[in-house]
PQR file with spaces between the fields and no chain letter, atoms N, CA, C, O and H, PARSE charges and radii, in Angstrom:
ATOM       1  N    MET     1      98.147   26.565   77.280 -0.4000 1.5000
ATOM       2  CA   MET     1      99.131   27.222   76.442 -0.0000 2.0000
ATOM       3  C    MET     1      99.777   26.186   75.526  0.5500 1.7000
ATOM       4  O    MET     1     100.243   25.142   75.982 -0.5500 1.4000
ATOM       5  N    THR     2      99.798   26.481   74.265 -0.4000 1.5000
ATOM       6  CA   THR     2     100.429   25.597   73.290 -0.0000 2.0000
ATOM       7  C    THR     2     101.941   25.715   73.400  0.5500 1.7000
ATOM       8  O    THR     2     102.480   26.813   73.538 -0.5500 1.4000
ATOM       9  H    THR     2      99.420   27.329   73.894  0.4000 1.0000
ATOM      10  N    LYS     3     102.611   24.591   73.338 -0.4000 1.5000
ATOM      11  CA   LYS     3     104.071   24.603   73.381 -0.0000 2.0000
ATOM      12  C    LYS     3     104.610   25.315   72.148  0.5500 1.7000
ATOM      13  O    LYS     3     104.050   25.175   71.060 -0.5500 1.4000
ATOM      14  H    LYS     3     102.173   23.699   73.225  0.4000 1.0000
ATOM      15  N    PRO     4     105.690   26.080   72.302 -0.5600 1.5000
ATOM      16  CA   PRO     4     106.256   26.788   71.153  0.2800 2.0000
ATOM      17  C    PRO     4     106.594   25.862   69.983  0.5500 1.7000
ATOM      18  O    PRO     4     106.379   26.230   68.828 -0.5500 1.4000
ATOM      19  N    SER     5     107.113   24.682   70.261 -0.4000 1.5000
ATOM      20  CA   SER     5     107.481   23.772   69.171 -0.0000 2.0000
ATOM      21  C    SER     5     106.262   23.355   68.357  0.5500 1.7000
ATOM      22  O    SER     5     106.339   23.241   67.134 -0.5500 1.4000
ATOM      23  H    SER     5     107.288   24.383   71.199  0.4000 1.0000
ATOM      24  N    VAL     6     105.151   23.131   69.024 -0.4000 1.5000
ATOM      25  CA   VAL     6     103.913   22.752   68.331 -0.0000 2.0000
ATOM      26  C    VAL     6     103.396   23.933   67.516  0.5500 1.7000
ATOM      27  O    VAL     6     102.972   23.767   66.373 -0.5500 1.4000
ATOM      28  H    VAL     6     105.088   23.224   70.018  0.4000 1.0000
ATOM      29  N    GLU     7     103.433   25.114   68.102 -0.4000 1.5000
ATOM      30  CA   GLU     7     102.954   26.304   67.398 -0.0000 2.0000
ATOM      31  C    GLU     7     103.808   26.589   66.166  0.5500 1.7000
ATOM      32  O    GLU     7     103.272   26.976   65.127 -0.5500 1.4000
ATOM      33  H    GLU     7     103.778   25.249   69.031  0.4000 1.0000
ATOM      34  N    VAL     8     105.118   26.406   66.261 -0.4000 1.5000
ATOM      35  CA   VAL     8     105.999   26.609   65.109 -0.0000 2.0000
ATOM      36  C    VAL     8     105.597   25.685   63.975  0.5500 1.7000
ATOM      37  O    VAL     8     105.439   26.137   62.841 -0.5500 1.4000
ATOM      38  H    VAL     8     105.553   26.092   67.105  0.4000 1.0000
ATOM      39  N    VAL     9     105.429   24.414   64.254 -0.4000 1.5000
ATOM      40  CA   VAL     9     105.070   23.442   63.215 -0.0000 2.0000
ATOM      41  C    VAL     9     103.718   23.800   62.598  0.5500 1.7000
ATOM      42  O    VAL     9     103.560   23.761   61.378 -0.5500 1.4000
ATOM      43  H    VAL     9     105.557   24.047   65.175  0.4000 1.0000
ATOM      44  N    GLU    10     102.752   24.144   63.434 -0.4000 1.5000
ATOM      45  CA   GLU    10     101.426   24.487   62.924 -0.0000 2.0000
ATOM      46  C    GLU    10     101.462   25.739   62.051  0.5500 1.7000
ATOM      47  O    GLU    10     100.830   25.767   60.995 -0.5500 1.4000
ATOM      48  H    GLU    10     102.880   24.175   64.426  0.4000 1.0000
ATOM      49  N    LEU    11     102.187   26.771   62.469 -0.4000 1.5000
ATOM      50  CA   LEU    11     102.244   28.012   61.699 -0.0000 2.0000
ATOM      51  C    LEU    11     103.015   27.849   60.393  0.5500 1.7000
ATOM      52  O    LEU    11     102.622   28.411   59.370 -0.5500 1.4000
ATOM      53  H    LEU    11     102.701   26.748   63.327  0.4000 1.0000
ATOM      54  N    VAL    12     104.108   27.088   60.417 -0.4000 1.5000
ATOM      55  CA   VAL    12     104.858   26.847   59.186 -0.0000 2.0000
ATOM      56  C    VAL    12     104.017   26.020   58.220  0.5500 1.7000
ATOM      57  O    VAL    12     103.993   26.308   57.024 -0.5500 1.4000
ATOM      58  H    VAL    12     104.427   26.632   61.248  0.4000 1.0000
ATOM      59  N    ALA    13     103.339   25.015   58.712 -0.4000 1.5000
ATOM      60  CA   ALA    13     102.464   24.210   57.847 -0.0000 2.0000
ATOM      61  C    ALA    13     101.361   25.077   57.256  0.5500 1.7000
ATOM      62  O    ALA    13     101.039   24.951   56.075 -0.5500 1.4000
ATOM      63  H    ALA    13     103.358   24.780   59.684  0.4000 1.0000
ATOM      64  N    ASP    14     100.785   25.949   58.063 -0.4000 1.5000
ATOM      65  CA   ASP    14      99.742   26.853   57.573 -0.0000 2.0000
ATOM      66  C    ASP    14     100.295   27.773   56.487  0.5500 1.7000
ATOM      67  O    ASP    14      99.658   27.966   55.452 -0.5500 1.4000
ATOM      68  H    ASP    14     101.047   26.051   59.022  0.4000 1.0000
ATOM      69  N    ALA    15     101.478   28.341   56.720 -0.4000 1.5000
ATOM      70  CA   ALA    15     102.093   29.225   55.727 -0.0000 2.0000
ATOM      71  C    ALA    15     102.409   28.477   54.437  0.5500 1.7000
ATOM      72  O    ALA    15     102.326   29.043   53.347 -0.5500 1.4000
ATOM      73  H    ALA    15     101.996   28.185   57.561  0.4000 1.0000
ATOM      74  N    ALA    16     102.773   27.198   54.564 -0.4000 1.5000
ATOM      75  CA   ALA    16     103.091   26.368   53.402 -0.0000 2.0000
ATOM      76  C    ALA    16     101.838   25.739   52.790  0.5500 1.7000
ATOM      77  O    ALA    16     101.913   25.005   51.805 -0.5500 1.4000
ATOM      78  H    ALA    16     102.841   26.738   55.450  0.4000 1.0000
ATOM      79  N    GLU    17     100.694   26.039   53.389 -0.4000 1.5000
ATOM      80  CA   GLU    17      99.404   25.523   52.930 -0.0000 2.0000
ATOM      81  C    GLU    17      99.388   23.996   52.863  0.5500 1.7000
ATOM      82  O    GLU    17      99.012   23.394   51.857 -0.5500 1.4000
ATOM      83  H    GLU    17     100.633   26.636   54.190  0.4000 1.0000
ATOM      84  N    THR    18      99.813   23.396   53.979 -0.4000 1.5000
ATOM      85  CA   THR    18      99.817   21.942   54.075 -0.0000 2.0000
ATOM      86  C    THR    18      99.460   21.540   55.505  0.5500 1.7000
ATOM      87  O    THR    18      99.396   22.380   56.402 -0.5500 1.4000
ATOM      88  H    THR    18     100.118   23.885   54.796  0.4000 1.0000
ATOM      89  N    ASP    19      99.232   20.270   55.697 -0.4000 1.5000
ATOM      90  CA   ASP    19      98.946   19.728   57.022 -0.0000 2.0000
ATOM      91  C    ASP    19     100.273   19.531   57.766  0.5500 1.7000
ATOM      92  O    ASP    19     101.266   19.141   57.150 -0.5500 1.4000
ATOM      93  H    ASP    19      99.284   19.588   54.968  0.4000 1.0000
ATOM      94  N    PRO    20     100.307   19.789   59.060 -0.5600 1.5000
ATOM      95  CA   PRO    20     101.563   19.608   59.798  0.2800 2.0000
ATOM      96  C    PRO    20     102.189   18.221   59.638  0.5500 1.7000
ATOM      97  O    PRO    20     103.415   18.109   59.597 -0.5500 1.4000
ATOM      98  N    VAL    21     101.397   17.189   59.549 -0.4000 1.5000
ATOM      99  CA   VAL    21     101.960   15.839   59.393 -0.0000 2.0000
ATOM     100  C    VAL    21     102.519   15.606   57.996  0.5500 1.7000
ATOM     101  O    VAL    21     103.216   14.618   57.767 -0.5500 1.4000
ATOM     102  H    VAL    21     100.402   17.280   59.582  0.4000 1.0000
ATOM     103  N    GLU    22     102.222   16.502   57.062 -0.4000 1.5000
ATOM     104  CA   GLU    22     102.724   16.374   55.696 -0.0000 2.0000
ATOM     105  C    GLU    22     104.078   17.058   55.496  0.5500 1.7000
ATOM     106  O    GLU    22     104.688   16.919   54.436 -0.5500 1.4000
ATOM     107  H    GLU    22     101.655   17.305   57.248  0.4000 1.0000
ATOM     108  N    LEU    23     104.552   17.794   56.506 -0.4000 1.5000
ATOM     109  CA   LEU    23     105.875   18.408   56.393 -0.0000 2.0000
ATOM     110  C    LEU    23     106.913   17.298   56.283  0.5500 1.7000
ATOM     111  O    LEU    23     106.899   16.345   57.061 -0.5500 1.4000
ATOM     112  H    LEU    23     104.057   17.906   57.367  0.4000 1.0000
ATOM     113  N    GLU    24     107.804   17.428   55.320 -0.4000 1.5000
ATOM     114  CA   GLU    24     108.759   16.356   55.029 -0.0000 2.0000
ATOM     115  C    GLU    24     109.912   16.262   56.017  0.5500 1.7000
ATOM     116  O    GLU    24     110.493   15.191   56.195 -0.5500 1.4000
ATOM     117  H    GLU    24     107.815   18.202   54.688  0.4000 1.0000
ATOM     118  N    ARG    25     110.246   17.379   56.663 -0.4000 1.5000
ATOM     119  CA   ARG    25     111.346   17.384   57.628 -0.0000 2.0000
ATOM     120  C    ARG    25     110.801   17.715   59.005  0.5500 1.7000
ATOM     121  O    ARG    25     109.935   18.580   59.137 -0.5500 1.4000
ATOM     122  H    ARG    25     109.774   18.248   56.519  0.4000 1.0000
ATOM     123  N    PRO    26     111.290   17.049   60.014 -0.5600 1.5000
ATOM     124  CA   PRO    26     110.847   17.393   61.373  0.2800 2.0000
ATOM     125  C    PRO    26     111.547   18.659   61.867  0.5500 1.7000
ATOM     126  O    PRO    26     112.635   19.007   61.408 -0.5500 1.4000
ATOM     127  N    LEU    27     110.906   19.328   62.798 -0.4000 1.5000
ATOM     128  CA   LEU    27     111.484   20.519   63.414 -0.0000 2.0000
ATOM     129  C    LEU    27     112.850   20.204   64.012  0.5500 1.7000
ATOM     130  O    LEU    27     113.735   21.059   64.021 -0.5500 1.4000
ATOM     131  H    LEU    27     110.022   19.046   63.171  0.4000 1.0000
ATOM     132  N    ALA    28     113.025   18.993   64.508 -0.4000 1.5000
ATOM     133  CA   ALA    28     114.288   18.586   65.146 -0.0000 2.0000
ATOM     134  C    ALA    28     115.475   18.633   64.194  0.5500 1.7000
ATOM     135  O    ALA    28     116.622   18.577   64.638 -0.5500 1.4000
ATOM     136  H    ALA    28     112.306   18.299   64.501  0.4000 1.0000
ATOM     137  N    ASP    29     115.219   18.735   62.888 -0.4000 1.5000
ATOM     138  CA   ASP    29     116.325   18.881   61.941 -0.0000 2.0000
ATOM     139  C    ASP    29     117.015   20.238   62.062  0.5500 1.7000
ATOM     140  O    ASP    29     118.167   20.384   61.652 -0.5500 1.4000
ATOM     141  H    ASP    29     114.287   18.781   62.527  0.4000 1.0000
ATOM     142  N    VAL    30     116.319   21.235   62.625 -0.4000 1.5000
ATOM     143  CA   VAL    30     116.906   22.575   62.712 -0.0000 2.0000
ATOM     144  C    VAL    30     117.052   23.098   64.133  0.5500 1.7000
ATOM     145  O    VAL    30     117.887   23.966   64.385 -0.5500 1.4000
ATOM     146  H    VAL    30     115.384   21.116   62.958  0.4000 1.0000
ATOM     147  N    ILE    31     116.252   22.584   65.066 -0.4000 1.5000
ATOM     148  CA   ILE    31     116.333   23.033   66.454 -0.0000 2.0000
ATOM     149  C    ILE    31     115.751   21.940   67.350  0.5500 1.7000
ATOM     150  O    ILE    31     114.835   21.223   66.947 -0.5500 1.4000
ATOM     151  H    ILE    31     115.573   21.879   64.860  0.4000 1.0000
ATOM     152  N    ASP    32     116.275   21.818   68.537 -0.4000 1.5000
ATOM     153  CA   ASP    32     115.782   20.826   69.486 -0.0000 2.0000
ATOM     154  C    ASP    32     114.427   21.305   70.035  0.5500 1.7000
ATOM     155  O    ASP    32     114.382   22.284   70.780 -0.5500 1.4000
ATOM     156  H    ASP    32     117.020   22.400   68.865  0.4000 1.0000
ATOM     157  N    PRO    33     113.323   20.628   69.676 -0.5600 1.5000
ATOM     158  CA   PRO    33     112.000   21.071   70.129  0.2800 2.0000
ATOM     159  C    PRO    33     111.872   21.123   71.652  0.5500 1.7000
ATOM     160  O    PRO    33     111.245   22.036   72.189 -0.5500 1.4000
ATOM     161  N    ARG    34     112.453   20.164   72.339 -0.4000 1.5000
ATOM     162  CA   ARG    34     112.375   20.141   73.800 -0.0000 2.0000
ATOM     163  C    ARG    34     113.106   21.341   74.402  0.5500 1.7000
ATOM     164  O    ARG    34     112.621   21.953   75.353 -0.5500 1.4000
ATOM     165  H    ARG    34     112.962   19.422   71.902  0.4000 1.0000
ATOM     166  N    ALA    35     114.265   21.674   73.848 -0.4000 1.5000
ATOM     167  CA   ALA    35     115.009   22.839   74.338 -0.0000 2.0000
ATOM     168  C    ALA    35     114.230   24.124   74.067  0.5500 1.7000
ATOM     169  O    ALA    35     114.203   25.020   74.910 -0.5500 1.4000
ATOM     170  H    ALA    35     114.659   21.177   73.075  0.4000 1.0000
ATOM     171  N    LEU    36     113.599   24.220   72.899 -0.4000 1.5000
ATOM     172  CA   LEU    36     112.786   25.395   72.581 -0.0000 2.0000
ATOM     173  C    LEU    36     111.638   25.530   73.574  0.5500 1.7000
ATOM     174  O    LEU    36     111.373   26.623   74.076 -0.5500 1.4000
ATOM     175  H    LEU    36     113.622   23.492   72.214  0.4000 1.0000
ATOM     176  N    ASP    37     110.967   24.436   73.854 -0.4000 1.5000
ATOM     177  CA   ASP    37     109.851   24.464   74.814 -0.0000 2.0000
ATOM     178  C    ASP    37     110.338   24.825   76.218  0.5500 1.7000
ATOM     179  O    ASP    37     109.682   25.589   76.926 -0.5500 1.4000
ATOM     180  H    ASP    37     111.183   23.549   73.446  0.4000 1.0000
ATOM     181  N    ASN    38     111.479   24.280   76.618 -0.4000 1.5000
ATOM     182  CA   ASN    38     112.029   24.584   77.951 -0.0000 2.0000
ATOM     183  C    ASN    38     112.486   26.035   78.060  0.5500 1.7000
ATOM     184  O    ASN    38     112.347   26.658   79.112 -0.5500 1.4000
ATOM     185  H    ASN    38     112.012   23.659   76.042  0.4000 1.0000
ATOM     186  N    LEU    39     113.032   26.570   76.972 -0.4000 1.5000
ATOM     187  CA   LEU    39     113.513   27.947   76.977 -0.0000 2.0000
ATOM     188  C    LEU    39     112.365   28.929   77.176  0.5500 1.7000
ATOM     189  O    LEU    39     112.514   29.939   77.864 -0.5500 1.4000
ATOM     190  H    LEU    39     113.146   26.064   76.117  0.4000 1.0000
ATOM     191  N    PHE    40     111.218   28.626   76.569 -0.4000 1.5000
ATOM     192  CA   PHE    40     110.069   29.521   76.635 -0.0000 2.0000
ATOM     193  C    PHE    40     108.895   28.833   77.326  0.5500 1.7000
ATOM     194  O    PHE    40     107.803   28.722   76.770 -0.5500 1.4000
ATOM     195  H    PHE    40     111.097   27.806   76.010  0.4000 1.0000
ATOM     196  N    ASP    41     109.146   28.378   78.544 -0.4000 1.5000
ATOM     197  CA   ASP    41     108.129   27.648   79.313 -0.0000 2.0000
ATOM     198  C    ASP    41     107.265   28.554   80.186  0.5500 1.7000
ATOM     199  O    ASP    41     106.539   28.071   81.055 -0.5500 1.4000
ATOM     200  H    ASP    41     110.033   28.468   78.996  0.4000 1.0000
ATOM     201  N    GLY    42     107.340   29.862   79.960 -0.4000 1.5000
ATOM     202  CA   GLY    42     106.534   30.797   80.726 -0.0000 2.0000
ATOM     203  C    GLY    42     107.294   31.490   81.838  0.5500 1.7000
ATOM     204  O    GLY    42     106.795   32.448   82.429 -0.5500 1.4000
ATOM     205  H    GLY    42     107.929   30.255   79.254  0.4000 1.0000
ATOM     206  N    ARG    43     108.495   31.020   82.130 -0.4000 1.5000
ATOM     207  CA   ARG    43     109.281   31.647   83.205 -0.0000 2.0000
ATOM     208  C    ARG    43     110.166   32.777   82.696  0.5500 1.7000
ATOM     209  O    ARG    43     110.511   33.687   83.449 -0.5500 1.4000
ATOM     210  H    ARG    43     108.901   30.242   81.651  0.4000 1.0000
ATOM     211  N    ALA    44     110.536   32.720   81.407 -0.4000 1.5000
ATOM     212  CA   ALA    44     111.390   33.768   80.845 -0.0000 2.0000
ATOM     213  C    ALA    44     110.578   35.038   80.635  0.5500 1.7000
ATOM     214  O    ALA    44     109.402   34.981   80.274 -0.5500 1.4000
ATOM     215  H    ALA    44     110.255   31.981   80.795  0.4000 1.0000
ATOM     216  N    THR    45     111.208   36.176   80.860 -0.4000 1.5000
ATOM     217  CA   THR    45     110.524   37.454   80.652 -0.0000 2.0000
ATOM     218  C    THR    45     111.106   38.227   79.480  0.5500 1.7000
ATOM     219  O    THR    45     110.461   39.135   78.956 -0.5500 1.4000
ATOM     220  H    THR    45     112.163   36.222   81.153  0.4000 1.0000
ATOM     221  N    VAL    46     112.307   37.882   79.069 -0.4000 1.5000
ATOM     222  CA   VAL    46     112.926   38.532   77.919 -0.0000 2.0000
ATOM     223  C    VAL    46     113.652   37.486   77.097  0.5500 1.7000
ATOM     224  O    VAL    46     114.009   36.418   77.593 -0.5500 1.4000
ATOM     225  H    VAL    46     112.831   37.145   79.495  0.4000 1.0000
ATOM     226  N    GLY    47     113.863   37.811   75.838 -0.4000 1.5000
ATOM     227  CA   GLY    47     114.647   36.950   74.972 -0.0000 2.0000
ATOM     228  C    GLY    47     113.856   36.476   73.774  0.5500 1.7000
ATOM     229  O    GLY    47     112.626   36.526   73.739 -0.5500 1.4000
ATOM     230  H    GLY    47     113.573   38.679   75.435  0.4000 1.0000
ATOM     231  N    GLU    48     114.609   36.017   72.799 -0.4000 1.5000
ATOM     232  CA   GLU    48     114.002   35.451   71.601 -0.0000 2.0000
ATOM     233  C    GLU    48     115.010   34.556   70.914  0.5500 1.7000
ATOM     234  O    GLU    48     116.214   34.645   71.152 -0.5500 1.4000
ATOM     235  H    GLU    48     115.608   35.977   72.828  0.4000 1.0000
ATOM     236  N    VAL    49     114.497   33.694   70.059 -0.4000 1.5000
ATOM     237  CA   VAL    49     115.354   32.843   69.252 -0.0000 2.0000
ATOM     238  C    VAL    49     114.769   32.828   67.842  0.5500 1.7000
ATOM     239  O    VAL    49     113.554   32.762   67.654 -0.5500 1.4000
ATOM     240  H    VAL    49     113.519   33.621   69.865  0.4000 1.0000
ATOM     241  N    SER    50     115.664   32.891   66.857 -0.4000 1.5000
ATOM     242  CA   SER    50     115.247   32.862   65.455 -0.0000 2.0000
ATOM     243  C    SER    50     115.995   31.754   64.731  0.5500 1.7000
ATOM     244  O    SER    50     117.155   31.468   65.030 -0.5500 1.4000
ATOM     245  H    SER    50     116.651   32.945   67.009  0.4000 1.0000
ATOM     246  N    PHE    51     115.316   31.138   63.781 -0.4000 1.5000
ATOM     247  CA   PHE    51     115.905   30.075   62.981 -0.0000 2.0000
ATOM     248  C    PHE    51     115.095   29.929   61.710  0.5500 1.7000
ATOM     249  O    PHE    51     113.977   30.435   61.619 -0.5500 1.4000
ATOM     250  H    PHE    51     114.374   31.370   63.539  0.4000 1.0000
ATOM     251  N    VAL    52     115.654   29.240   60.731 -0.4000 1.5000
ATOM     252  CA   VAL    52     114.955   28.996   59.470 -0.0000 2.0000
ATOM     253  C    VAL    52     114.460   27.563   59.463  0.5500 1.7000
ATOM     254  O    VAL    52     115.219   26.626   59.714 -0.5500 1.4000
ATOM     255  H    VAL    52     116.562   28.830   60.805  0.4000 1.0000
ATOM     256  N    PHE    53     113.179   27.405   59.174 -0.4000 1.5000
ATOM     257  CA   PHE    53     112.542   26.089   59.075 -0.0000 2.0000
ATOM     258  C    PHE    53     111.765   26.088   57.775  0.5500 1.7000
ATOM     259  O    PHE    53     110.839   26.877   57.588 -0.5500 1.4000
ATOM     260  H    PHE    53     112.563   28.166   58.970  0.4000 1.0000
ATOM     261  N    TYR    54     112.155   25.187   56.872 -0.4000 1.5000
ATOM     262  CA   TYR    54     111.679   25.206   55.490 -0.0000 2.0000
ATOM     263  C    TYR    54     112.090   26.544   54.891  0.5500 1.7000
ATOM     264  O    TYR    54     113.251   26.934   55.022 -0.5500 1.4000
ATOM     265  H    TYR    54     112.907   24.546   57.024  0.4000 1.0000
ATOM     266  N    GLU    55     111.201   27.242   54.252 -0.4000 1.5000
ATOM     267  CA   GLU    55     111.535   28.526   53.636 -0.0000 2.0000
ATOM     268  C    GLU    55     111.025   29.687   54.471  0.5500 1.7000
ATOM     269  O    GLU    55     110.649   30.729   53.935 -0.5500 1.4000
ATOM     270  H    GLU    55     110.258   26.925   54.146  0.4000 1.0000
ATOM     271  N    TYR    56     111.014   29.503   55.790 -0.4000 1.5000
ATOM     272  CA   TYR    56     110.452   30.514   56.682 -0.0000 2.0000
ATOM     273  C    TYR    56     111.413   30.835   57.817  0.5500 1.7000
ATOM     274  O    TYR    56     112.007   29.944   58.424 -0.5500 1.4000
ATOM     275  H    TYR    56     111.320   28.656   56.225  0.4000 1.0000
ATOM     276  N    GLU    57     111.553   32.133   58.088 -0.4000 1.5000
ATOM     277  CA   GLU    57     112.296   32.545   59.265 -0.0000 2.0000
ATOM     278  C    GLU    57     111.307   32.575   60.417  0.5500 1.7000
ATOM     279  O    GLU    57     110.283   33.255   60.356 -0.5500 1.4000
ATOM     280  H    GLU    57     111.071   32.857   57.595  0.4000 1.0000
ATOM     281  N    VAL    58     111.621   31.839   61.454 -0.4000 1.5000
ATOM     282  CA   VAL    58     110.750   31.715   62.622 -0.0000 2.0000
ATOM     283  C    VAL    58     111.408   32.436   63.789  0.5500 1.7000
ATOM     284  O    VAL    58     112.593   32.242   64.060 -0.5500 1.4000
ATOM     285  H    VAL    58     112.453   31.286   61.503  0.4000 1.0000
ATOM     286  N    THR    59     110.634   33.267   64.479 -0.4000 1.5000
ATOM     287  CA   THR    59     111.116   33.934   65.677 -0.0000 2.0000
ATOM     288  C    THR    59     110.145   33.627   66.806  0.5500 1.7000
ATOM     289  O    THR    59     108.944   33.869   66.693 -0.5500 1.4000
ATOM     290  H    THR    59     109.671   33.425   64.259  0.4000 1.0000
ATOM     291  N    VAL    60     110.681   33.091   67.894 -0.4000 1.5000
ATOM     292  CA   VAL    60     109.896   32.791   69.092 -0.0000 2.0000
ATOM     293  C    VAL    60     110.391   33.725   70.189  0.5500 1.7000
ATOM     294  O    VAL    60     111.592   33.809   70.446 -0.5500 1.4000
ATOM     295  H    VAL    60     111.658   32.894   67.986  0.4000 1.0000
ATOM     296  N    THR    61     109.458   34.429   70.837 -0.4000 1.5000
ATOM     297  CA   THR    61     109.839   35.373   71.879 -0.0000 2.0000
ATOM     298  C    THR    61     109.387   34.878   73.245  0.5500 1.7000
ATOM     299  O    THR    61     108.512   34.019   73.357 -0.5500 1.4000
ATOM     300  H    THR    61     108.483   34.360   70.628  0.4000 1.0000
ATOM     301  N    ALA    62     109.997   35.435   74.270 -0.4000 1.5000
ATOM     302  CA   ALA    62     109.707   35.027   75.645 -0.0000 2.0000
ATOM     303  C    ALA    62     108.248   35.240   76.024  0.5500 1.7000
ATOM     304  O    ALA    62     107.727   34.536   76.889 -0.5500 1.4000
ATOM     305  H    ALA    62     110.708   36.132   74.178  0.4000 1.0000
ATOM     306  N    ASP    63     107.582   36.202   75.391 -0.4000 1.5000
ATOM     307  CA   ASP    63     106.179   36.453   75.730 -0.0000 2.0000
ATOM     308  C    ASP    63     105.213   35.521   75.000  0.5500 1.7000
ATOM     309  O    ASP    63     103.997   35.689   75.090 -0.5500 1.4000
ATOM     310  H    ASP    63     108.005   36.775   74.688  0.4000 1.0000
ATOM     311  N    GLY    64     105.759   34.529   74.271 -0.4000 1.5000
ATOM     312  CA   GLY    64     104.915   33.518   73.657 -0.0000 2.0000
ATOM     313  C    GLY    64     104.572   33.755   72.208  0.5500 1.7000
ATOM     314  O    GLY    64     103.907   32.924   71.590 -0.5500 1.4000
ATOM     315  H    GLY    64     106.747   34.392   74.198  0.4000 1.0000
ATOM     316  N    ASP    65     105.014   34.882   71.640 -0.4000 1.5000
ATOM     317  CA   ASP    65     104.731   35.140   70.230 -0.0000 2.0000
ATOM     318  C    ASP    65     105.608   34.280   69.339  0.5500 1.7000
ATOM     319  O    ASP    65     106.794   34.086   69.607 -0.5500 1.4000
ATOM     320  H    ASP    65     105.555   35.557   72.142  0.4000 1.0000
ATOM     321  N    VAL    66     105.000   33.764   68.267 -0.4000 1.5000
ATOM     322  CA   VAL    66     105.734   33.034   67.245 -0.0000 2.0000
ATOM     323  C    VAL    66     105.456   33.729   65.923  0.5500 1.7000
ATOM     324  O    VAL    66     104.304   33.823   65.499 -0.5500 1.4000
ATOM     325  H    VAL    66     104.037   33.921   68.049  0.4000 1.0000
ATOM     326  N    ASP    67     106.495   34.214   65.273 -0.4000 1.5000
ATOM     327  CA   ASP    67     106.365   34.917   64.012 -0.0000 2.0000
ATOM     328  C    ASP    67     107.007   34.074   62.913  0.5500 1.7000
ATOM     329  O    ASP    67     108.120   33.572   63.070 -0.5500 1.4000
ATOM     330  H    ASP    67     107.431   34.137   65.617  0.4000 1.0000
ATOM     331  N    VAL    68     106.296   33.928   61.810 -0.4000 1.5000
ATOM     332  CA   VAL    68     106.787   33.139   60.677 -0.0000 2.0000
ATOM     333  C    VAL    68     106.758   34.033   59.440  0.5500 1.7000
ATOM     334  O    VAL    68     105.703   34.537   59.056 -0.5500 1.4000
ATOM     335  H    VAL    68     105.392   34.336   61.682  0.4000 1.0000
ATOM     336  N    GLU    69     107.935   34.227   58.813 -0.4000 1.5000
ATOM     337  CA   GLU    69     108.020   35.059   57.621 -0.0000 2.0000
ATOM     338  C    GLU    69     108.775   34.314   56.524  0.5500 1.7000
ATOM     339  O    GLU    69     109.783   33.655   56.782 -0.5500 1.4000
ATOM     340  H    GLU    69     108.792   33.817   59.125  0.4000 1.0000
ATOM     341  N    SER    70     108.278   34.428   55.314 -0.4000 1.5000
ATOM     342  CA   SER    70     108.908   33.772   54.184 -0.0000 2.0000
ATOM     343  C    SER    70     110.283   34.380   53.912  0.5500 1.7000
ATOM     344  O    SER    70     110.454   35.597   53.981 -0.5500 1.4000
ATOM     345  H    SER    70     107.460   34.964   55.105  0.4000 1.0000
ATOM     346  N    VAL    71     111.253   33.537   53.607 -0.4000 1.5000
ATOM     347  CA   VAL    71     112.577   34.025   53.234 -0.0000 2.0000
ATOM     348  C    VAL    71     112.842   33.805   51.755  0.5500 1.7000
ATOM     349  O    VAL    71     113.917   34.130   51.252 -0.5500 1.4000
ATOM     350  H    VAL    71     111.115   32.548   53.551  0.4000 1.0000
ATOM     351  N    ALA    72     111.862   33.256   51.067 -0.4000 1.5000
ATOM     352  CA   ALA    72     112.023   32.989   49.632 -0.0000 2.0000
ATOM     353  C    ALA    72     111.725   34.219   48.814  0.5500 1.7000
ATOM     354  O    ALA    72     111.809   34.180   47.587 -0.5500 1.4000
ATOM     355  H    ALA    72     110.988   32.992   51.476  0.4000 1.0000
């Protein structure tokens, strides 16, 4: 299972049509990646967290889904 923090970076980079290492700001600028991974480590059954990373609203749910939508 891919960690939510890794999946967020990969999906945002894909949406921005760039390589994840080319993103200019780290995910840690908007949310603690370790806390995100711990929150959704497979033990939670309900819940979600949403935040904006670059020009995308990201929603991570307890069931492992990561949704990325443009806010521009």
